[in-house]
N, C-alpha and C positions, 0 to 999 in steps of 0.2 A: 610486501606490495602485492604479490599476486592474490592472496588473501582479501586485501584492500579491494581490489578491482573486480574479485571474484562477488563480493558482499554487494558492490556497486551494482553488477550486473543482476545479482538476485533481486534486489531493491527494484531497479527499473521492470525487471519481469513481473515482480508480485502487483507493481502499482503503476504498470503503463497504462492502463485504461483510465485511471484516475487522473494521471498527468494529461493525457490526451484531452479529456473531457474539459479539463480546468483550462487548458490553453484554447480550446475551440471557445468555450463561454467567456473567456476574458477578452479575445479577438471579437466576438460578437458584441460585448460589453462597450468595447472602445468603437466599433462602427457605429453602435446604437447611440453612443454620446454625441458623436461626430453627426449623425443625421438629426438629432435633436437639439443642438447647439446652435444659438443664433451665431451668424457670421460676423466677423469683426474686419472691416476694412480700415487700410491705414493710408493717410496721404500726408507728405512732406514738404515743406518751404522752407527757404533758407534766408536770412537777413545778414547782410553785411554793415558792418559799424566803423566809422572813420572819424577823426577828429579834424574839424576845419583848424588850419593853421598855414603859416607863412612855409615857403617851400625850401627853406634851407633844410639840410640832412639832418641836423641837430633837432629841429623842430619836428621833422618827420618820424625821427627815431623816438622822441619824446612822447610825441602823439600816437604812436603806435603801443607804446609801453602802458600808457595812461589809458588807451581804450581796451588793451588785453586785461587789465586789472578792474576793469568795471563789467566784465563780461558776464561774472556771476551776478552782480546786480541786475544786469539787463535779463538774465535767464528767470530770475525771481520774479522780474515786473512782468514776464509774458504771462504768468499764470495769476498776476494778482487783478483784483475787483476793477482796478483803474482800468486796464485792457479788456478784461472779458466781460464787464457790464456792458460796454459797448457792443461787444460783439453778440451776446445774446439777445439784445435789443434790436440790432440790425438784422439778424437772422431769423427773427422771431422764435427761437429755440425754446422748448419747453423743459426747460432747467435752470437751475442756477449758476452763478459763476463759479462757487465752490465745487459743484459737481462736474462743472465742464472742464475744471483745472486738473482733474483727476484723470481726464482722458488724455490730457496732452503730455508728452515726453519733449523735455527740452536739453538738448545735448550742445556742447561744445567741444569741436575737435582740437586737440593740443596744440599749443602756442598758435591760435588762429584768433581773428576776429569776427567769424563767422558763427551763426546760432543758429541751429536746426530746429524745426518745430515739426514734430509728428503728432498727428491726430488720430485717434483711433474711434470708429464710429459704425454702428450696425448699417448705416447707408453709405455706399462709396461716395456718392455726391455730396451728401452732407459733410463727410471727413475732408473733401477738398476744399468746400466753401469755408469751413472752420478754419482750416489750416492757413488759408488766404487771407482771412479776415482777421484773423490775429497777427500775422506778420505785418499787415497795413496799419493795424492799429497800434501795434507796439513801434512801428517806425515813427508814429506821430508823437506817441507818448515819450519816447525817449528824446526826444527833439525838446518837447515840452519841459521835462523835468530837467535835462541834462544842464552844465554850467553855460551861461551866456556870454557870448562874445561881445564885440562892439555893435552899437548900431540895434541891439536886440536880437540878433540873430543868433540861434542856439550853435555852440561850438561843436556838439555831436551830430552827426547826422546818420542815417539808417538808410540802406537801399535793398530792395526784394531783390536777390539774385536768382532765386529758384523759386518758379509759382508751382503751387501743388497742383495735381493732376489727379483724375480719376481713375482709379486702379480696378480692374474687372476680378481680380482673384482675391479673396479673402485670405488675411494672415492667420486665422483661425477660424473654426478647427482645422487641423490638418489630419484628415482621416486617416492616412497611411501611418503617421506616427502615433495617433491614437490606437489604432489596430496593433501595432507592433507593441506598444505599451502595455495594452490590455491582454496581449499574448503573453508577455513577460510576466507579469503580474500574476496571470492566472497560473504559470509555470511555477512560480515560486510558492503559491498557495496549494498546488498540487503536490509539490515537494513537502510543504509543511503538515499537510493532511496526511501524507505518507507516512512521515516520522511519526505523527500521532499515532496513527493506526501501529505501526511497529511498537510503540511503547505500549499501548493499551491491549494490544493484541496476546491473549494468554494462550489460546487455544491452538493445537497442532492443526495446521491445515493444508502442509505441503511436505515432501520429504526433506526438503532443507531445514524444516524445524527439528529435525531428529538427529542435528550433527553434535548433540550431546553425546548419541548412543556409540560414535567413533565412524571413522571411514568403513564403508562397504557392509555397516551392520544392517542396514535394511535387505531383508531377503526377498520381499517382493511388494507390491501395491496391487491389493486384491479389491473384489468387489463383492458386494452383498449377494447372497443365493436368493434366487426367486422365490423360495419355499424352504421346507423342511429337508428337500433332496439337496446334497451337495453340488454345486457347480460342476464339479468335475464328472459326477455321474449324469446330472441332468443336463448339461450343454458341454460333452467331452470335447467338442470341436471350436469352442468359443476362445476367444482372445482371453476371456476373463478366467478361464481353466487353466490356460497355460500358465498364467502367474502363479497359481499354485504349485505347478510343475516345476517353475522356476526355484521357488523356495524350497523345493524338497531337493532339487539338484544342489543348491547351496549348502544345504544341511548336510547332504553326503560329502559333498567336497569338504566342509569343516570337521566333521567326525570321521570320516573315513568309510569305507563300505565293508570293513571287518568287523565280525562280531554283532551281536544286537545294539539297536539303537533304541535310548530312552530319554524322553524330553518331557518335559512339564510345560503346558501351554497357560499363560495368564495374562490377564491383561492390565495396564496401568493404572485404570480408573475404573471407578463402580460400573458404569455403563460402558459395555464391551460386546463384541462379536466374537470372543474368544471361542464359543462354543461351535460355532459355523466355521471359523479359521481350522479348529481341531478336526472337525469331519472332514474338511477338504484335504487337508493334508495326510488324514490317514487314507481317503480314497485316491490321492494321488500317488502314497506309497504303495498301496495294493495293487496299483496298474502294472508296478515293476513286479508282480508276482511275490510281493513281500506278505507274509503273514502280519497282519496289524491288529491290534488291540487300542481301544479308547477306553482309559479309565475315568470314570466322571467322579471326581474328588469333591466337585462343587454340587450339591444337590440343586436341580431345576424345580421347576412348578410341575412338572409332569412326573416326578420321581415317587411320590407318595405311593406307599403300598408296595412298590417294586422291590424285589430282592436285589442287593448289590452289594458293594464295597464294604457298607458299614456291617452288613450281615456277615461277610466272608472274615472280617478282621474279627468279629466276636466268636468267630467259630460256630455260628448258629446254621450255616449254609455252607455247603462245598463250592468252591470256584467253579466247576464245570458246571453246577445248577446255577449260577448267578450269571453267566457270560451268555449274551445273546447275539443275535446277528444285527447288523446295522447297514443303512445304504444298500438295498437290495443284496446283502449277503456278502457285500465285496469286503467287510473287515468286522470285526467283533467288539461288542461293547460290554464294560461292566458298568451297570448302573450305579448312581451314588449309595442307593439303599435306603434303610429307614432315616427318617430325619431326626428322630429324638435323640439318638446317640449322640454322646459327647466327641465329634467329630476331629477336635484340635487334639484331644487326647490319642484317639486312635492313630493320626496321622504323625503323630511324634514317637508311636510307639515302635518297638523290634519288630512287631507282628508286621508292619508294612515293610520292613526289610525284607523278610522272609516270602511275601507276598511278591514284590518286585523282582526277586530272585527267581520264584517260580514263572512268572510272566515272562521272563528274559529267556528262559529256557523252552517256552514253548512259541514265543513270538520272536520275529526278526524286527520289529518297530514296536514300542510301548510309549503311547502318547497319554498323559495325565492331564486332563483340564481341572486345572484348580481356580479356587475363589480367586476375583481380582485382587491385587496386591494392595490397592487403597483399602479393601475390607477386612484381609486376614492375613497373616504370616505363612497360610499352608504352602502357598507355592515356594516359598524359601524353605520350610522344612523338609518338602519333597525334592526340590531343584539339588538341594546339597547331595542326595542319594543317586541322582542320575546324571547323566551326560552334559546337561544344559538346560536353558530355559529359553523358551520362546515368549518374547514379549509382543503382546497385540495393542497398537495404539489406533483409536478409532477417529477419522477424519471429524474435526469441528467440535468434538467432545471432550477427548482428552486434552488436558493444560500442559502446557511445556514443563512447567514447573513440578508437576506430577511425574512427568517423565524421567526428569533430571533426579527427584528424590527416589523413585523407584531402582534407578540404577546405583545410586549410592547405596540403598538396602542391599542390593544383590552383592556388590562388592564387599560390603562389610560382613555379609552371611556366608561368602566364600561360593556364590553361586556363579556358575559360568554363563553367560550371555550366548547364547548360540544365534542370536539375529532377532529383528524387529520386523514383525508384519503389519504394514500400515492398511487399514481398513478403510474404504472409501465408504461414503454414507449413500452416494447415486451410483448408480449403473452408467459407466461413461463409456465403454467399448460397444463396439458394434456385435450383437450376437452373430456368430458364423455357422454354428451348429443348429440342428435341429433339437429341441429338447424332448428329452425322453416322452414318449407318449403313454407309458404305462407308470405309475407310481411305484414306489418301494413297496414290495411285499410286506405282508402282516410278520412282524416278527415273530410272533408265536407259531406260524407255519413254518418255520425253516430252522433249520439247526445251525449251532456256532459253526463258523468257517473254518475253524481249526477245533478238532476232537481232543478233548483232555486226556492227559495221561497220569 
C-alpha cells in the first residue's frame, strides 16, 4: 500500500506540470466552446385533453381511460405535418415541418391526460411563438380527427392550460458545466500523456529511476565541472562541491576508515562523466589529507605519447616515473599510457594485482577509472580485485535498462556495488564560492604528491 502511494506521488511529481497545463487548456476549451456556441432557448406549453360524455361516474371513468390511451397518438400528432405545416405557414418560418418537428420535445406525465410541448430555438421569442402555435393548432386538429359525437360535434376536446412564455436565460450552452467538463477531460488527457511518457521514457532523468540499484545506493547527485579543474578545487565553497564530499563520506561509512580504500569508477553507458567524477572524488578525499592516486585504465584523447599504466604493466617504465600530479598537486595520477597495447590482456594479468598491492601500500585511496561497462568488461575485471565499484549514471543519457543490465553483470561477476553517482547534465545549484583565479599548474613543473619508495 505504501509503495503504491509512493508511486502515485512520484507520478504526480514527475508530471504535475503536464496535468496542470492539460487542465487549464481543457477549461479554456470549454469556455471557448461556450462563447462561440449558439444559445438555445426553450419554451413550454401544456394542453389538457378530455372526452365529452354524460356526467355519470361510469362514463367519466371510461372517458378518462380512453383519453389516456390516446395520449401517445396525440403526441405523435403534435409533430406531424398536419399540425406543423400550418405553424410554419402562419409564423413564416424559414424551415420545413420535418426540421421543425426535430426541435419539439413532447412529453406526457405518467397517468395523466396532459401533453407538454417544449420547443428549442436560437430565439427566445420564436421558441415561445412556436410552442403556443403548435398547442393551438394541435387542439384544433385533435377535435377534427377525433371520433364524432352527436350533431357533428367532436367527442375529444383539447384546452391549453399553460401558454409558453419567453425565457431570458438560454438552456445551453452552460458555461460552468462546459468549463468543468473541459477541465475533467484535460485531467484525463494529462494522466494519459503521463502514462504514455512513463512507458516510452527509457532514460534516467531523476534519482527515482535508479531504484533498481537498491535503497540508499545513490551516493550523491553531482553537477558538471565548469572545466578541466574539479569542482572541489575550482569551487570549494559551492553546493556542487559539497555533493562530492557527501559521496566520499558515504563511501567511508560503507567501507570503513581502516586500511586503504581501492575503488573502480565506471559508467553504465558509453557516454559518461566518469572521468570528472573520479577527479572530484579524488580531490574530495585529498581534502582529508589522504594520499590519493587516480589510475586511468581507460585511455582518453589526450593520452597519446604519455607514459602510464600500460608501460608500467609491460615493465618498460618504473611506477615512480609514470606518476604525475593532478589538480594543482592535490592528488596523483597514473595515466593510461600507450594506446597500442593489449589493454584487456594487461588488466586481466597478475601483474595488475602486484601493481594494485604496491599502490595500496603507498596511497590511502586508490581510484581506478575504467572504460564504460557497456563498452568493455575492464571494470568488472578490476572491480573483483578492489573493494567495490562506483557506477556513474548520466542524466538524460543513460538508459534505465542499461543500469539494470550493468547491475546484473556486476552481481554475476561478484563485484560489489559501492554506490551510484547521478551526474546532472546542467548546473542547477547556485555557486556560493569564488572560482579559483589561477588554473592548475603544469603537471611537468611539479613533483608527485607522494614520493615513490
